[in-house]
C-alpha positions in Angstrom: 29.9 42.3 -22.0 26.8 42.3 -19.6 29.1 41.0 -17.0 32.3 43.3 -17.4 33.6 45.3 -14.3 32.3 42.6 -11.7 35.0 41.8 -9.9 33.8 39.6 -6.8 32.8 36.3 -7.1 29.5 36.9 -5.9 28.5 39.8 -8.1 30.0 37.2 -11.2 28.1 34.1 -9.7 25.0 36.9 -9.5 25.8 37.6 -13.2 26.1 34.5 -14.4 22.7 33.5 -12.6 21.1 36.4 -14.2 22.1 35.5 -17.8 21.3 31.9 -17.1 17.7 33.1 -16.4 17.2 35.6 -19.1 18.7 32.7 -21.9 16.1 29.9 -20.0 12.9 32.4 -20.1 14.0 33.0 -23.7 14.1 29.1 -24.3 10.9 28.2 -22.9 9.3 31.5 -24.6 10.7 30.0 -28.1 9.3 26.6 -27.4 5.9 27.8 -26.5 6.0 29.8 -29.6 7.3 27.1 -32.1 4.2 25.1 -30.4 1.5 27.9 -31.2 -1.1 27.0 -34.0 0.0 28.1 -37.4 -1.9 28.5 -40.5 -1.0 26.4 -43.2 -4.0 25.9 -45.5 -7.3 27.5 -46.2 -10.0 25.2 -46.9 -13.9 25.4 -47.5 -14.2 22.0 -45.7 -12.5 19.4 -43.3 -11.5 16.8 -45.7 -10.0 13.2 -44.1 -11.5 10.2 -43.4 -13.5 10.1 -39.6 -11.7 7.1 -37.7 -14.1 4.9 -36.3 -11.2 2.1 -34.9 -10.8 2.3 -31.2 -7.1 2.1 -32.0 -6.0 3.8 -35.1 -2.1 3.1 -36.6 -0.3 6.1 -38.2 1.5 4.9 -41.0 4.9 4.2 -40.7 5.6 6.0 -37.6 5.3 3.5 -34.6 2.3 5.7 -33.2 -1.4 4.6 -32.3 -3.9 7.0 -31.5 -6.7 6.0 -29.0 -8.7 9.3 -29.0 -8.7 12.8 -28.3 -9.9 15.0 -25.6 -10.5 18.7 -24.8 -8.9 19.7 -21.9 -8.7 23.2 -20.3 -7.7 22.7 -16.8 -4.3 24.6 -17.3 -4.4 25.9 -21.2 -7.2 25.4 -23.9 -5.3 21.9 -25.4 -6.3 18.9 -27.0 -5.0 16.0 -25.4 -4.5 12.6 -27.1 -4.3 9.5 -25.4 -1.9 7.3 -27.5 0.8 4.9 -27.5 4.0 5.4 -28.9 7.4 3.8 -29.2 9.4 5.5 -26.1 12.6 6.3 -28.2 11.5 6.0 -32.1 8.9 8.9 -31.9 10.2 12.2 -31.1 7.8 14.7 -33.6 3.9 14.7 -34.0 1.8 17.5 -35.3 -1.8 18.1 -34.6 -3.5 19.4 -37.4 -6.9 21.1 -36.5 -9.4 22.3 -39.4 -11.8 25.2 -38.1 -15.1 25.1 -39.7 -15.5 28.9 -39.0 -13.0 30.3 -40.9 -12.2 27.4 -43.3 -8.7 27.2 -41.9 -6.2 24.3 -41.3 -3.8 25.1 -38.2 -1.2 22.8 -37.4 0.4 22.7 -33.5 3.7 20.9 -33.0 2.6 18.7 -30.4 4.5 17.8 -26.8 4.6 13.8 -26.4 4.7 12.6 -22.7 5.3 9.2 -22.5 4.2 8.2 -19.2 6.9 7.1 -16.7 5.4 3.4 -15.9 6.4 1.8 -19.3 8.1 -1.2 -17.1 10.7 -1.9 -19.7 8.3 -2.4 -22.8 9.4 -0.7 -26.0 5.6 1.0 -26.1 4.0 3.1 -23.9 0.9 5.2 -22.9 1.6 8.6 -24.3 -0.2 11.7 -23.7 0.2 13.8 -27.3 -0.6 17.4 -26.3 -1.8 20.4 -28.9 -2.5 24.2 -28.1 -5.4 24.8 -29.9 -6.2 27.8 -32.1 -7.6 30.3 -29.9 -10.3 31.7 -32.0 -11.9 28.3 -32.9 -13.1 25.3 -31.1 -12.3 22.4 -33.1 -14.2 19.3 -33.3 -11.9 16.7 -35.3 -8.1 16.6 -35.4 -5.6 14.6 -37.3 -2.0 13.4 -36.2 0.8 13.6 -38.5 4.4 13.5 -38.3 5.3 16.4 -40.4 3.8 20.1 -40.7 3.1 19.7 -44.3 1.4 17.3 -46.6 -2.4 16.8 -47.6 -5.2 16.7 -45.4 -7.3 14.3 -47.4 -4.9 11.2 -46.5 -5.2 11.8 -43.0 -7.6 10.1 -40.5 -9.7 12.5 -38.8 -10.4 11.9 -35.2 -13.5 13.5 -33.0 -12.5 15.6 -30.3 -14.7 14.2 -27.4 -15.2 16.2 -24.1 -15.9 19.6 -26.0 -18.6 20.5 -24.5 -19.5 19.9 -20.5 -21.9 17.7 -19.2 -23.8 17.4 -16.1 -22.9 13.8 -14.5 -25.3 11.3 -15.2 -24.0 8.8 -12.5 -22.3 8.8 -9.7 -19.5 5.4 -10.0 -18.2 4.4 -13.6 -16.0 1.6 -13.3 -13.4 0.9 -15.6 -12.2 -2.7 -16.3 -9.2 -2.9 -18.5 -8.4 -5.2 -20.7 -10.7 -8.3 -21.1 -8.3 -10.9 -22.9 -7.4 -14.5 -22.6 -11.0 -15.7 -23.8 -12.2 -14.7 -20.9 -14.6 -17.4 -19.2 -14.9 -16.9 -15.4 -18.7 -16.1 -15.9 -20.4 -16.6 -12.8 -17.8 -14.7 -11.2 -18.2 -11.7 -13.8 -21.9 -11.6 -13.0 -21.3 -11.6 -9.0 -19.0 -9.0 -9.3 -21.5 -6.6 -12.0 -24.3 -7.2 -9.5 -22.2 -6.4 -6.4 -20.9 -3.2 -8.1 -24.8 -2.2 -8.6 -25.8 -3.3 -5.0 -22.8 -0.9 -3.8 -23.8 2.1 -6.2 -22.5 1.6 -9.5 -24.5 2.3 -12.8 -21.8 2.2 -15.5 -19.4 -0.6 -16.1 -16.5 0.0 -19.0 -14.5 -2.8 -20.1 -11.8 -2.9 -22.7 -12.9 -6.1 -24.3 -10.2 -7.6 -26.2 -11.3 -11.1 -26.5 -14.1 -13.4 -24.3 -15.6 -17.0 -24.9 -19.0 -16.7 -26.6 -20.9 -17.6 -23.4 -19.3 -14.4 -21.9 -20.3 -12.5 -25.0 -23.9 -13.5 -24.7 -23.5 -11.7 -20.8 -22.1 -8.7 -22.2 -24.9 -8.4 -24.8 -27.5 -8.7 -21.6 -25.7 -6.1 -19.8 -25.3 -3.7 -22.9 -29.0 -3.9 -23.2 -29.8 -3.4 -19.9 -27.7 0.0 -19.9 -25.1 -1.1 -17.2 -22.5 -1.8 -19.5 -20.6 0.0 -22.4 -17.7 -2.6 -24.3 -15.1 -0.4 -25.7 -13.3 -2.9 -28.4 -9.7 -3.0 -27.8 -8.0 -5.0 -30.6 -4.3 -4.2 -29.3 -2.7 -7.3 -30.7 -3.7 -6.6 -34.1 -1.3 -3.7 -33.9 1.6 -4.8 -31.5 2.8 -8.0 -30.0 1.4 -8.0 -26.7 2.5 -9.3 -23.2 0.2 -11.0 -21.0 2.9 -9.5 -17.9 3.1 -6.4 -16.7 6.9 -6.7 -16.8 9.2 -6.5 -19.7 10.7 -10.3 -20.1 13.0 -9.6 -22.8 10.4 -11.7 -24.8 9.8 -9.5 -28.2 7.0 -8.3 -26.9 6.4 -4.5 -27.4 3.8 -3.6 -24.8 2.6 -4.9 -21.3 -0.5 -6.6 -20.2 -2.6 -5.8 -23.0 -2.0 -2.0 -22.8 -4.0 -1.7 -19.9 -2.1 1.5 -18.6 -3.7 3.4 -22.1 -6.9 1.9 -21.7 -7.2 3.0 -17.9 -5.9 6.5 -18.9 -8.5 7.0 -21.8 -11.5 5.5 -19.6 -10.7 8.3 -17.4 -10.9 11.2 -20.1 -13.7 9.3 -21.7 -15.7 9.2 -18.6 -14.4 12.7 -17.0 -17.3 14.5 -17.6 -20.3 12.3 -16.9 -19.3 10.6 -14.2 -18.4 11.9 -10.2 -16.2 9.0 -9.8 -14.3 6.5 -11.7 -13.2 3.2 -10.0 -9.8 1.8 -11.7 -10.1 -2.0 -10.7 -10.1 -5.7 -12.3 -13.3 -7.7 -13.0 -12.3 -9.9 -10.1 -12.0 -7.3 -7.6 -14.5 -5.4 -5.3 -14.0 -3.0 -2.7 -16.0 -3.9 -0.1 -17.0 -1.1 2.3 -17.0 -2.4 6.2 -18.4 0.9 7.7 -20.9 2.1 5.5 -23.5 0.0 3.5 -22.6 1.7 -0.2 -19.9 3.2 -1.8 -21.9 6.8 -1.9 -22.0 6.7 2.0 -18.3 5.9 1.8 -17.3 8.3 -0.4 -19.5 11.4 1.0 -17.4 10.7 4.5 -13.8 9.9 2.8 -14.2 13.6 1.0 -15.4 15.1 4.4 -12.6 13.5 6.4 -10.1 14.0 3.7 -10.6 17.8 2.3 -8.5 18.2 -1.1 -8.3 14.6 -1.9 -8.8 13.6 -5.5 -7.7 10.0 -5.5 -8.4 7.5 -2.7 -6.4 4.3 -2.6 -7.9 0.5 -1.5 -5.7 -2.3 0.1 -6.2 -5.5 -2.3 -6.3 -8.6 -0.2 -6.7 -12.3 -1.9 -9.3 -14.6 -1.3 -7.7 -17.7 -2.6 -10.1 -19.5 -5.1 -8.7 -22.8 -3.8 -10.2 -22.4 -0.4 -13.7 -22.6 -0.1 -16.5 -22.9 2.5 -19.5 -25.4 2.3 -21.9 -22.2 2.5 -23.9 -21.0 -0.5 -22.9 -24.0 -2.6 -26.3 -23.1 -4.9 -26.5 -25.9 -7.1 -28.1 -24.2 -9.9 -24.9 -22.4 -10.3 -22.7 -25.3 -10.4 -23.2 -25.7 -14.5 -21.7 -21.6 -15.0 -18.5 -21.7 -15.4 -16.7 -19.6 -13.1 -16.1 -19.0 -9.2 -18.7 -18.5 -6.7 -17.5 -16.0 -4.8 -19.6 -16.1 -1.8 -17.7 -19.5 -1.1 -14.5 -17.8 -0.6 -14.1 -16.0 2.3 -10.6 -16.7 3.7 -8.3 -13.9 3.1 -4.0 -14.5 2.8 -2.7 -13.1 5.6 -0.3 -10.2 5.0 3.4 -10.5 4.4 6.0 -8.5 6.0 7.8 -8.0 3.5 5.6 -7.1 0.9 3.1 -4.1 0.3 -0.2 -5.2 -1.1 -1.0 -3.0 -3.9 -3.8 -0.9 -4.1 -6.4 0.3 -6.6 -8.5 3.6 -6.7 -11.9 5.7 -6.6 -11.0 8.9 -7.9 -12.3 12.1 -8.8 -11.5 11.9 -12.9 -11.8 16.3 -13.6 -8.5 15.9 -10.9 -6.1 13.4 -12.9 -4.0 14.0 -15.9 -2.0 10.6 -15.7 -2.7 7.2 -14.1 -1.0 4.0 -13.5 -2.6 0.6 -12.6 -2.1 1.0 -8.7 -1.5 4.6 -8.2 -1.7 8.3 -10.3 1.2 9.1 -12.0 -0.2 13.1 -12.0 -2.8 14.8 -10.7 -4.6 17.8 -9.0 -5.1 17.1 -5.1 -3.5 14.5 -2.6 -4.0 10.9 -2.9 -4.9 9.5 0.6 -4.4 5.5 1.3 -8.2 4.7 3.1 -7.5 2.3 6.0 -8.4 -1.0 6.0 -11.3 -0.9 8.7 -12.9 1.3 6.3 -12.8 -0.6 3.1 -10.7 -3.3 1.5 -10.5 -4.7 -1.9 -11.8 -8.7 -2.2 -9.7 -10.3 -4.9 -10.8 -13.6 -5.2 -8.1 -15.2 -7.7 -5.5 -17.7 -7.5 -3.3 -18.0 -4.2 -0.5 -15.9 -3.6 0.5 -17.8 -0.6 -0.4 -21.3 -2.2 1.4 -23.4 0.5 -0.4 -21.8 3.5 -2.9 -24.2 5.6 -6.4 -23.1 5.8 -5.7 -22.4 9.5 -3.3 -19.7 8.6 -5.7 -17.8 6.5 -7.9 -15.2 8.2 -11.7 -15.7 7.7 -13.6 -12.7 6.7 -17.4 -12.9 6.0 -18.0 -9.0 5.0 -19.0 -10.3 1.7 -21.6 -12.3 3.4 -23.6 -9.0 4.5 -25.1 -8.7 0.7 -25.8 -12.4 0.2 -29.4 -12.6 0.4 -29.3 -9.1 -2.4 -26.9 -10.8 -4.3 -28.3 -14.3 -4.6 -31.6 -12.8 -5.7 -30.0 -10.5 -8.2 -27.4 -13.5 -9.8 -30.3 -15.7 -10.1 -32.4 -12.9 -11.8 -29.8 -12.6 -14.3 -28.5 -16.3 -14.6 -32.4 -16.7 -15.7 -33.0 -13.7 -18.2 -29.7 -14.7 -19.8 -31.1 -18.5 -19.8 -27.9 -19.4 -18.2 -30.1 -21.2 -15.2 -32.9 -23.7 -16.1 -36.3 -21.3 -15.6 -38.6 -23.0 -13.0 
C-alpha cells in the first residue's frame, strides 16, 4: 500500500493528504473529460428549426432557454442564459453543429443556478458547455440527453461570436415592464434624462403595457433609442410581482427580472462600454459632474481595477409635490411629473438603502438586482456626494410629514433641457396639442 511503513501520525496525515489530493485531481480530470465535446453524428448540414422567441421551453424538461453567448474569458465556451427548476433539472447537453466538417458534437453542460432565487422554485441559470476545439459553431441546441435526433431540436444562434467595436458608451437595461404599464409621462422624462446624461441605448424587456405606452415605445424604437425585447414569461411560468417567494404557488419572482438583467448584460457585452442596471422610475443623478461620461471617467481614475459601481437608492415620494413646474400641457398625459417631486425620504438607521449599478459588462459573469454575484474586478460603493439614484415612486415612509423630508433639487439643474425635450417628444407622438 502507498502508506505502508509509515509509523508516525504526521507521516500518516501527509500520506492521507497526498492520496486525497491525487484522488481529487483525478476526479476533476475525469469531470473535465466528461464535459469534453464528443462527435456523435456525421451530417451534411445543420438541421432543426431556428428558435425565434425570446423564451423557448424545452419539451417536458422544466428548462427555458433565453439565448446562448460565446464566452472565451476563461476557456472557449458557450454560455446559455436560461431559467431552470433548481431541483428537477440535473442534466443538459449542448449539441453543436460544425458546418466546416459536417459533424455533430455533444458537450455535457455545467448547470449553474444563480444563488439569488429568493426561495422560488425556478431561477436564472447559466448552462455552460465547452465548444469543439476546431470549430466555431454558430448555433447550438440544448437537450436533456446526449442521444436523439437533431431534426427535432430547436437551434439557437450563439451571439457575441465576433467581437465588435463599441457603438455606444452607455446602455440602460430595464426589466421587466409589466402590469399594463402606463406611467407614460415619467417614462418619457426618464428617457430624456438618460439622453441628457449620455445614454445612447435603452433595452426594455417588455411583458405588457398600455396602448398609449406602446405608442411611445414605437416612437423611441424608430428614433433608435429603445430596443424592446419581448418577455412573455407568464406564458411559460406562474410569475410573481414580488421578489421573495410567498408560498403562493408562483414559480419565479418579479417576472423573471434577474434572468432578463443577465441576458441584457451579455446581449450588450460587445457593443457598449457600460451597462446601467436600473428601473424606469430611477435616474442616477451626478452631483459633481454634468453627465455620466465625465462621472465615470473620474470614478475609474480614482478606482483602478473596478468593474462594478454601485449607487445608493433614495426615495422621492410621488405623494409629496412642489408647485414648481406644474406644466398644464402635461396634465393630460398619464403618469408622474418628476420635476414636481424634490423631497426625499431621510435614511433609516436600521435599513440599508439598496443600490443599482453601472458595470463594465465584459467583467461581469452573473448579476443580481442590487449587486453582482460573480465578476472580474472590484465593486465600489459610490459616495452619495458624487451621485445618487433619484427614485420617484410611492413612499416607503408614508407617515412622515413634509418637514421631515429632505428638499433636494438636484434634478432641477436639468429642468430647461428636460422640459424642452419632453415637449418635443409629446408633440411628435401627438400626446400634446401642437401650437
